[in-house]
MARKEKOL-762867 format. One record per residue (C-alpha): residue in three letters; z, y, x. Coordinates in steps of 0.02 Angstrom, whole numbers, plus 50000, padded with zeros to 5 digits. Example, Ala and Ser with C-alpha at 12.3 -4.5 7.8 and 13.67 -1.06 7.14 Angstrom:
BEGIN
ALA503904977550615SER503574994750684
***
This chain:
BEGIN
UNK500005000050000UNK499875012250088UNK500885025950060UNK499975035350087UNK501355032450028UNK500035034950143UNK501015056950013UNK502835056350067UNK502295040950180UNK502245048250357UNK502535067150344UNK503625077050226UNK503175093450307UNK503825104750440UNK505625106150382UNK505935087650353UNK505045083350515UNK506235094350614UNK507685086050524UNK507045068550565UNK506715072950747UNK508475079750764UNK509165063250704UNK507975052950811UNK508495062850964UNK510245055650947UNK509635037850967UNK509485030051141UNK507745023951186UNK507505005151165UNK507424994151317UNK505714987851365UNK505464969351347UNK504544958251468UNK502664957151443UNK501964942451345UNK501284927351433UNK499444923451421UNK498994910751289UNK497794896351304UNK496044901151252UNK495764886551137UNK496724873551043UNK496684855351100UNK495014846651073UNK495584835750929UNK495414842750753UNK497014847650670UNK497194846250483UNK498234859050390UNK498984850150240UNK499644859950093UNK501524861550078UNK502354848349974UNK502754860349833UNK501164870449840UNK500724866249663UNK502244874649586UNK503664886449623UNK505364879249668UNK506094884749503UNK504764883549368UNK504694898049247UNK504464892849067UNK502834898248991UNK502924913248876UNK501844915648724UNK501614933748771UNK501594938248956UNK502244955448912UNK503904947548868UNK504114939449039UNK505304947949160UNK504774942649334UNK506084936549455UNK506004939749641UNK507174940249791UNK507404943049980UNK507434930350129UNK507214947150654UNK507224954051103UNK505674953051200UNK503844949351180UNK503414931551135UNK502024920751198UNK500544919651080UNK499754905550986UNK497904904150954UNK496554893550881UNK494764897350922UNK493124888450894UNK491284890350877UNK491214878450728UNK492664876650611UNK492264866750454UNK493064871750291UNK494074861050174UNK493524857949997UNK494824863449870UNK496294851949852UNK496814847549676UNK498594852049628UNK498974833649605UNK498564830849789UNK499894842749851UNK500554828549957UNK499434827050112UNK499444808250095UNK498694809849923UNK497244821249975UNK495484814849936UNK494784804150073UNK493684813750193UNK494364830550143UNK494364842150293UNK495584856050328UNK495364870650445UNK494974861150604UNK494854868050780UNK493504862650902UNK493514866851088UNK492524881351156UNK491014874151242UNK490544889551342UNK491264893551513UNK492984900951488UNK493224919551511UNK494764923551615UNK496104932151514UNK496574949651570UNK498214951751662UNK499524959051547UNK500384974651609UNK501834971651724UNK502404989451692UNK502184995951514UNK502175013751581UNK500555009851671UNK499635013451509UNK500035030851448UNK500185032651259UNK498585042751249UNK497525030351347UNK496235020051255UNK496665001751249UNK495054995151174UNK493944984651287UNK492284993551284UNK490594986751336UNK489014996051387UNK487974983551287UNK488644974851133UNK489174957351187UNK488884941851084UNK490314939250962UNK490984922151007UNK492734914951013UNK492954916951201UNK492414935051209UNK493404939751054UNK494944931051124UNK494804940851286UNK494584957051189UNK496094954251076UNK497194948551220UNK496804964551314UNK497084976251169UNK498574968051086UNK499424961351242UNK499544978451323UNK500124986351160UNK501534973751140UNK502084976851319UNK502294995551294UNK502874996651113UNK504224989950999UNK503024979650892UNK503704962450851UNK502134952550812UNK500304952350766UNK499254939550675UNK497364939650655UNK495854929250609UNK493974931450632UNK492634922550532UNK490774921650568UNK489294912850486UNK490344903350361UNK491634896950485UNK493294901850561UNK492854908650733UNK494584912950796UNK496384914750737UNK497834919850845UNK499644925650839UNK500524937150961UNK502364940950984UNK503754933950876UNK503954929750693UNK505824928550723UNK506414938350875UNK508204931850875UNK507624913650873UNK506094917550980UNK504934909350855UNK503144914050902UNK501874919950774UNK500764905450721UNK499164911050631UNK499104894750534UNK500914894850475UNK501714912050491UNK501614922750334UNK501394941650349UNK501434954450209UNK499694962450198UNK500214975950075UNK498784983649979UNK497554970750043UNK498344961049899UNK497324971949780UNK495744962649831UNK496444947049748UNK496804956949591UNK495044964049586UNK494324946649615UNK495324940349466UNK494694954949362UNK492884950549402UNK493224932349354UNK493764938349183UNK492254949949172UNK491164934649199UNK492074925449061UNK491844939848940UNK493684943948923UNK493624960849010UNK492374974948985UNK492374986449136UNK491955001549029UNK493094998648879UNK494675008448842UNK496034999648941UNK497195001148791UNK496174987248709UNK497074974848822UNK498824982248826UNK500394981348719UNK500854999248764UNK499805015048769UNK499025024848912UNK498785042248836UNK497035049548847UNK496675064148961UNK495895077648853UNK495255064148737UNK494565052948875UNK495315035448900UNK495545025149057UNK494325010749094UNK494454995849210UNK493025002749315UNK494035018449345UNK495555008149395UNK494484998649520UNK493755014549595UNK495425024049590UNK494715037549476UNK495855035249324UNK496715051849364UNK498515046049390UNK499675055949500UNK500645046549634UNK501995034849571UNK503425031049692UNK504845026049576UNK505275007449585UNK503805003649700UNK505004993249806UNK506544985049733UNK508184988349822UNK508704970149804UNK508284954549704UNK509444959449561UNK508504975849540UNK506794967649538UNK505984971649372UNK504264963849386UNK502564971149347UNK502664972649157UNK504324981749153UNK503794992349301UNK502214998249213UNK503115002949053UNK504545012149139UNK503645022649269UNK501995027649189UNK501395042649291UNK500565058049221UNK498665058849216UNK498265074649311UNK496375072849336UNK494905069749221UNK494455051149227UNK492965046549334UNK492915063249423UNK494265063849558UNK494695049749679UNK496585047749683UNK497195031249755UNK498425023049635UNK499575008049654UNK500005010149471UNK498165007949425UNK498034991549521UNK499644985349442UNK498934989849272UNK497394979249308UNK498514964649354UNK499404966349188UNK497744966049096UNK497414949349181UNK499064943049112UNK498644949148938UNK496904941648926UNK497364924949008UNK499114923548933UNK499764918349103UNK500934926449226UNK499964935449361UNK500694924549499UNK500254908649403UNK498474914249371UNK498124919549551UNK498864903349615UNK497834892549498UNK496184902149501UNK496104909649676UNK497354902749801UNK497264884049762UNK495364883049745UNK495214891249916UNK496514879849994UNK497664894750028UNK499264884550025UNK500114895950151UNK499984910950035UNK500924916649881UNK501244931449766UNK502914924049716UNK504464934249755UNK505534926549824UNK504394914649916UNK504464896049874UNK505684886549984UNK504274877950077UNK503554894750134UNK505084905850155UNK505594899150329UNK503884903850398UNK503904921950341UNK503854934550483UNK505394945550491UNK505184963550431UNK505434972850597UNK505114990350532UNK506454996950652UNK505674987950801UNK505934970950878UNK507564976450962UNK508374979350792UNK508824966150662UNK507484961450539UNK507584969750369UNK507634959750209UNK506074953050123UNK505154967850048UNK505174966249860UNK503674974249775UNK503844977449589UNK501974980049557UNK501494963249635UNK499624964849595UNK499594980549703UNK500464973449856UNK501514957749832UNK500534945049935UNK501244934950080UNK499904925550179UNK499464917550344UNK497974923450447UNK497084906850425UNK497254908150237UNK496554925750241UNK495064918650335UNK494704907550186UNK494734922550069UNK493554932150184UNK492344917450191UNK492324916350002UNK491914934849987UNK490564933750121UNK489904918250034UNK489624928349874UNK491044920049782UNK490884902449853UNK491864892849984UNK491274875150004UNK491364867049832UNK492484880649764UNK491574893849661UNK492674908649615UNK491284920849571UNK489444919649534UNK488334927549669UNK487774941449553UNK489574945649512UNK490084945949695UNK488614957149740UNK489064968549595UNK490854969349657UNK490304974249833UNK488984986849781UNK489305005749771UNK490215009949610UNK490785027849638UNK490315040549771UNK491325056549770UNK490175065749891UNK488355060549921UNK488505061850112UNK490045050650124UNK490525032650090UNK490655025149918UNK491965015049828UNK491434997749775UNK492364988949635UNK494014988349728UNK493304988249904UNK493145002850024UNK491335003850082UNK490675011250244UNK488795011350242UNK488325024350373UNK487335022350534UNK486615005550487UNK488214995150492UNK488884990750319UNK490714986250304UNK491804983150152UNK493664980550159UNK495404987050125UNK496944992550221UNK498734988850175UNK500454995050224UNK502224990550181UNK503694998050273UNK503614984150404UNK501804978050405UNK500144986850436UNK498584976850391UNK496694977850378UNK495374966450306UNK493594970950355UNK491974962050309UNK490244964250386UNK489144956550250UNK487504958950341UNK488164949650494UNK489264937350397UNK490784942450499UNK492554946050441UNK494144952150526UNK495934951550464UNK497364958750565UNK499174962050520UNK500484970450632UNK502364968650611UNK503374983350678UNK503815001850660UNK502555010750549UNK501855023050676UNK501565010850819UNK501014996750704UNK499755007850615UNK499095014350781UNK498814996650847UNK497994991050685UNK496795005650691UNK496415002650874UNK496064984150848UNK494874987750704UNK494025002650787UNK493804993450952UNK493124977850865UNK491824988050774UNK491324997850928UNK491224982451038UNK490234970850924UNK489394982750803UNK489034998850900UNK488275012650797UNK486685020350864UNK486815037250780UNK485445049850814UNK485965066050900UNK486055080250775UNK486085098650828UNK487405110450762UNK486725121250622UNK486625140050636UNK487585141050472UNK489115132550548UNK490195148150555UNK489665154550384UNK489935138050296UNK491505134250396UNK492265150550340UNK492115144650160UNK493225129750198UNK494615139050287UNK496255137850194UNK497595126250129UNK497255109550044UNK498245095549963UNK497845077149944UNK497255071149774UNK498475056849801UNK500125065549772UNK501485070949653UNK501075086549553UNK502185086849399UNK503815079149459UNK505215082849582UNK504255075749730UNK502945089449716UNK504045097049852UNK503415083649973UNK501605088549943UNK502025106849963UNK502815103750133UNK501345093050193UNK499845103650146UNK498305101950254UNK497605116950347UNK495755119050386UNK495395131350527UNK493785138550598UNK493605140750786UNK492575153050889UNK491235140050925UNK490965136950738UNK491865120250737UNK493215115550613UNK494885106750628UNK495785098250484UNK497635096550521UNK497805079750430UNK496295071650515UNK496895066750688UNK496195056150827UNK496985042350931UNK497835055651038UNK498645063050880UNK497675079250900UNK496625086350757UNK494825080750770UNK493465093850792UNK491985094450674UNK490295103050692UNK489055105950552UNK487505094950567UNK486855096450389UNK487235109350254UNK489075107150214UNK489145090950314UNK490065090450480UNK490095076750612UNK491585073150722UNK491385080050899UNK491275064951017UNK491355053350867UNK490345046950720UNK491455051150571UNK490805063450441UNK491655077350345UNK490885084950189UNK491275098150060UNK490925098149874UNK490485114849797UNK490415121149620UNK489505137649595UNK489725141849778UNK491595138049777UNK492325123649877UNK493215111649759UNK493475096749876UNK493365091250057UNK493315073050111UNK492965062650265UNK492415044850297UNK493785044150428UNK494845039550277UNK494475027950130UNK493405035249989UNK494865033849866UNK495575051049905UNK495005068649946UNK495745085549988UNK495705099449859UNK496065117949884UNK497825123549844UNK497935137949720UNK498365154049810UNK500055155649724UNK500565138349791UNK499855140149966UNK501135136050099UNK500185147650215UNK501115162750148UNK502455155250037UNK503255143350163UNK503655157450286UNK504315167150135UNK505405152350084UNK506065150650261UNK506415169350261UNK507345167950095UNK508425153850164UNK508705163750325UNK509365178450223UNK510515166350131UNK511165159150295UNK511365176150379UNK512315183850234UNK513405168350216UNK513855169650400UNK514195188350391UNK515435185750250UNK516835177650355UNK516335187850507UNK516595204250413UNK518265197950348UNK518845193950524UNK518305211250586UNK519235219950444UNK520775209850481UNK520645214050667UNK520545232750632UNK521795232450488UNK520545237950355UNK520385232250175UNK518915231450055UNK518875247249949UNK518305237949793UNK518995236649619UNK519395219749541UNK517705217749454UNK516735222149612UNK517775209849714UNK517405195949591UNK515545199649589UNK515505199949778UNK516455183449792UNK515375174749661UNK513795180649748UNK514365173949918UNK514845157249843UNK513135157049759UNK512315158949930UNK513245143549990UNK512715134049834UNK510885138649861UNK510965133150043UNK511765116849990UNK510345114249865UNK508995117149997UNK509865105650120UNK510075092149989UNK508235092249942UNK507735090650125UNK508975076550146UNK508255067649994UNK506485068750065UNK507065062250232UNK508005047750152UNK506545042950042UNK505365043550191UNK506555032550291UNK506795019350156UNK505635018250006UNK506785005749921UNK507995020149891UNK506735026349763UNK507205011449658UNK508525022649580UNK509695023549728UNK509375042149749UNK509375046849565UNK511185052749566UNK510845063849716UNK509255070349634UNK510255075249480UNK511535083949591UNK510145093449679UNK509435098249509UNK511145104549452UNK511225115449606UNK509445121249572UNK509945125549394UNK511415135549461UNK510185146249558UNK509765155249395UNK511515162349358UNK511745165149545UNK510205176249546UNK510885185649395UNK512565188149483UNK511685193949641UNK510685206749542UNK512255212849453UNK513155214149620UNK511715224149695UNK511745236249548UNK513615238549567UNK513475241749755UNK512075254449734UNK513065263849602UNK514645264249708UNK514865276549852UNK514415263649984UNK513445265950146UNK511605261150159UNK511955245150256UNK512995238150114UNK511645243249991UNK510285235450097UNK511275219150113UNK511615217949927UNK509785221549888UNK509185208250009UNK510365195449933UNK509755199249757UNK507935198249811UNK508205181949905UNK509105173749760UNK507765179249637UNK506355172749746UNK507245156149766UNK507245154049577UNK505355156149582UNK505225142049709UNK506355130949603UNK505165132349455UNK503555132349557UNK504025116149645UNK504545107249483UNK506315104549546UNK507005105649369UNK505855092549293UNK506965083449165UNK506245066149193UNK506705055349341UNK504995047149336UNK504225051449504
***
């Protein structure tokens, strides 16, 4: 999922960033573990069968069937120094197993001649593995770790193994990442699968790509979209019908326009971000998909079909439609119609995991491998991100998608349906990538890819398919979000550059670069965000800034390169910019000469940036807000200081009783307003540090912050009354100036309270 969380996931703005850095500065740096040992390039020559677990056909505790899936309350639950050796399996020819019937869950009962994922030896001359770094400092954080080639090498198991060992091995040696799992498929076969690091650091259990389960986050959505297309084939779902046709609760129309399944699949239904109950705090708090959907329905803030706004809620809604039309629990349906037919017996949407799989789940090392593993991440909207899977199982899913719905004898989709699913379904800007039905497409420079990224708080994952070359890559990284996401991006970027280099034609910078660039200059906000609830504050503090430079190039503060610096963009076509020293594109959408959106194919096509209205621009209002809070802090500090000075010189305040009370109430109001501001920043920092706290754990604090925000209204009235009294009294100009500043600051703060929706009555965010 990303997130974006990818929104609140990553940056909560300048103020909260300073707060987080101050806390991080108190922590000692982690010790550097020894570098990993080199793994064998190939598995032993004999084929190794991967039997399904004994209880693969059913959960440990069967759930009684319900006549109406809406009545089912799903049950789920929870299950961490050094760098481990890695495990791998690579081959040039790995046959696939036909689907195993549920009755044959026992390996001994499998049909005779059935083959599992088998590993054959590499027949080519072995390529020496690169030496892992003896000193992690030898690679500076900004250095590229991808193995580049002047000419694209042949993608085979040996070369891919050498590439991954170089990239991932050095990253593990210099970071706090616990483990990595990956698989590569090519031409209908598993080419390579490998694990790096540890699944369990304390027990030093290495990652095994065939057994270890990782949490791929929003990559789970691809299973949901596959299930949707199965029901489209069977005539139970119409992609363009009102989604309310399939529900037992109502999604209100937006200006008379309903939501459709096609809009859910292309993330254009118009929902604002939904963070409440995304993760459950513990197994007792787990509410399941149906209850989640009915309790946290987000506002629709965009016209359907017009604005890309990535939505976990939308994917969860699609999963519930599957339940309604099939009259099965989502987990049961996916297991019976997707996982079992593909032989994915090391994968499950069940939470908690079945007993046969739970011991092989990788620990959630979101705090790094030197810290204890966190509990199993419980995802309420399971169709949006509840999958646990091994890399080898994900290879089977990739092969089915590349095979246009077929894997061996298993047929999940008809070829026409699979091609329809992978084809462009929505393109926000003509110059940029399109959304397929659930997949992110990248179809520029002659190399077509479709795929999806995923993120939980502990795992960063990517699934990428190259349909024209019949190649697929799955990678998942277990560790702190920043370093894990950086490694995931580097693995994917390097793989694409090494084996599928883009031969883009040089394009000159247009003479209109400065003129058109000037139109884009300003503040922007992501279409994936909170707009009408209390967490609108997070979006306000994380607005994107587009700047124009003297050479006519642009920078977008939220589009950063591997060195964490904003990328530079130069205009190569009217209102289309190309990354300097890169191949990513940036484009603007105009309406009557006015910029209404900016997007880039450096990010998925399920989100764009839109201009912030001038009255909400942080460009001028954030400095004003900081100034208002500075006045509060200064005047609050001067209050006891002035009292001490008067006491030192033996003077008393020449004020009557009413004036004294007004002055005291105003000073206490300043402290209340400062407490409110500090509490909101603390709430953002806590939510950013642990998303499970948004399962209701912060609601009491949010209500307290709202009470303090509500108090800002009478405080402003008191400050104004105090200023009037001071100006009427025979006081010196400094006292008058101070009272006036306090009144102005308190009044302006009330404006921010309303403008940032801090008094929104609902706790649905």
